[in-house]
C-alpha positions as CSV (number, residue, x, y, z in Angstrom):
1,M,-125.4,-156.8,-42.5
2,T,-126.1,-159.6,-40.0
3,V,-127.5,-163.0,-40.9
4,P,-130.7,-163.7,-38.8
5,D,-130.0,-165.4,-35.5
6,E,-130.5,-169.1,-34.8
7,G,-133.9,-169.4,-33.2
8,S,-135.3,-166.4,-35.1
9,F,-138.5,-166.7,-37.1
10,V,-136.6,-167.1,-40.3
11,D,-134.6,-170.0,-38.8
12,K,-137.8,-171.6,-37.5
13,I,-139.5,-171.8,-40.9
14,G,-136.2,-173.1,-42.5
15,L,-135.6,-170.0,-44.7
16,V,-132.0,-170.2,-45.8
17,I,-130.4,-166.9,-47.0
18,E,-128.3,-167.7,-50.1
19,E,-127.3,-164.2,-51.2
20,W,-127.7,-160.8,-49.5
21,T,-126.5,-157.6,-51.2
22,K,-128.0,-154.1,-51.5
23,E,-129.2,-155.1,-55.0
24,R,-130.7,-158.5,-54.3
25,V,-131.6,-160.9,-51.6
26,V,-132.1,-164.6,-52.3
27,G,-133.5,-167.2,-49.9
28,S,-134.8,-170.8,-50.2
29,L,-137.5,-172.5,-48.1
30,P,-138.4,-176.2,-47.9
31,V,-142.0,-177.0,-48.8
32,E,-141.9,-179.9,-46.2
33,G,-142.8,-178.5,-42.8
34,N,-144.4,-175.4,-44.4
35,T,-147.6,-176.9,-45.7
36,Q,-151.3,-176.4,-45.0
37,P,-153.6,-179.4,-44.1
38,Y,-154.0,-180.5,-47.8
39,G,-150.2,-180.8,-48.3
40,F,-149.7,-177.7,-50.4
41,L,-147.2,-174.9,-49.5
42,H,-148.9,-172.7,-47.0
43,G,-149.8,-169.2,-48.2
44,G,-148.5,-167.8,-44.9
45,A,-145.1,-169.4,-45.4
46,T,-145.0,-167.9,-48.8
47,C,-145.9,-164.5,-47.4
48,S,-143.2,-165.0,-44.8
49,V,-140.6,-165.5,-47.5
50,V,-141.7,-162.3,-49.3
51,E,-141.7,-160.2,-46.1
52,S,-138.5,-161.6,-44.7
53,L,-136.4,-161.2,-47.9
54,A,-137.8,-157.6,-48.5
55,S,-137.0,-156.8,-44.8
56,L,-133.4,-158.1,-45.1
57,G,-132.9,-156.1,-48.3
58,A,-134.2,-152.9,-46.9
59,A,-132.2,-153.4,-43.7
60,G,-129.0,-153.9,-45.8
61,V,-129.6,-150.8,-47.8
62,A,-130.7,-148.6,-44.8
63,G,-127.7,-149.5,-42.7
64,P,-127.1,-150.1,-39.1
65,D,-128.3,-146.7,-37.9
66,K,-131.8,-147.3,-39.2
67,I,-134.6,-149.8,-38.5
68,V,-137.0,-151.1,-41.1
69,M,-140.5,-152.5,-40.7
70,G,-143.1,-153.7,-43.1
71,Q,-146.0,-151.3,-43.8
72,Q,-147.8,-153.1,-46.5
73,Q,-147.5,-156.5,-48.3
74,T,-149.3,-157.7,-51.3
75,T,-148.7,-161.2,-52.5
76,H,-150.3,-162.8,-55.5
77,F,-150.4,-166.6,-55.5
78,L,-150.0,-168.0,-59.0
79,G,-149.2,-171.6,-58.2
80,T,-148.3,-174.0,-55.4
81,S,-146.2,-177.0,-54.6
82,T,-146.3,-180.1,-52.5
83,Y,-142.6,-181.0,-52.5
84,G,-139.1,-179.7,-52.9
85,T,-137.9,-176.2,-52.3
86,V,-139.0,-172.7,-53.3
87,R,-136.7,-169.8,-53.8
88,G,-137.5,-166.1,-53.3
89,V,-135.6,-163.3,-55.0
90,A,-136.1,-159.8,-53.7
91,T,-135.1,-156.7,-55.6
92,P,-135.6,-153.0,-54.8
93,V,-138.1,-151.0,-56.9
94,Q,-137.7,-147.7,-55.0
95,I,-135.2,-146.7,-52.3
96,G,-136.2,-143.5,-50.4
97,K,-135.1,-141.9,-47.1
98,T,-138.2,-143.0,-45.2
99,A,-139.7,-145.9,-47.3
100,H,-138.5,-148.6,-49.6
101,V,-140.5,-150.7,-52.1
102,W,-139.3,-154.2,-52.8
103,N,-140.5,-156.9,-55.3
104,V,-140.2,-160.6,-54.5
105,D,-140.7,-163.5,-56.9
106,V,-141.0,-167.0,-55.4
107,T,-140.3,-169.9,-57.8
108,H,-140.1,-173.6,-57.4
109,V,-136.4,-174.6,-57.5
110,D,-136.9,-177.9,-59.5
111,T,-139.5,-176.7,-62.0
112,G,-138.8,-173.0,-62.3
113,K,-142.6,-172.4,-61.9
114,L,-143.5,-169.0,-60.5
115,I,-145.4,-169.7,-57.3
116,A,-146.0,-166.2,-56.1
117,T,-145.0,-162.6,-56.6
118,G,-145.2,-160.0,-53.9
119,R,-144.5,-156.3,-53.2
120,V,-143.6,-155.0,-49.8
121,I,-143.4,-151.3,-48.7
122,M,-140.9,-150.9,-45.9
123,A,-140.8,-148.0,-43.4
124,V,-137.3,-146.8,-42.7
125,R,-136.8,-145.0,-39.4
126,E,-133.9,-143.8,-37.2
127,R,-132.8,-146.3,-34.6
128,R,-133.6,-145.2,-31.0
129,E,-131.8,-146.6,-28.0
130,S,-135.0,-147.8,-26.5
131,A,-136.0,-149.7,-29.7
132,A,-133.7,-152.6,-29.1
133,G,-135.5,-154.0,-26.1
134,S,-139.0,-152.7,-26.4
135,A,-142.0,-154.9,-27.1
């Protein structure tokens, strides 16, 4: 498993991967720099945490000969934050040959408050030589 490259989307939003195993992926995101105009944590940033952690988990399980891509994401927003850090924890629900289902809970690090919960269905496909450089 490879940590996301510097300059990647995950790097740009400030998502720090804290743990990455086949059973669980944990990452934290600063609220500062990821807010909407009213100063609250942006829903898109929260969805990005959910999608990114599920993708990393699926990629780790699928292995280097496969590629994974999100097919569907559902995120329920239960709270928000204006400061500090949120942490996402992704765990697999179902691991199949062509699809994985991952749950992700996002909580506030300081308060423990559940900010959002999401589920992502990931497609799992064979890696093709042309897939590496295609748009």
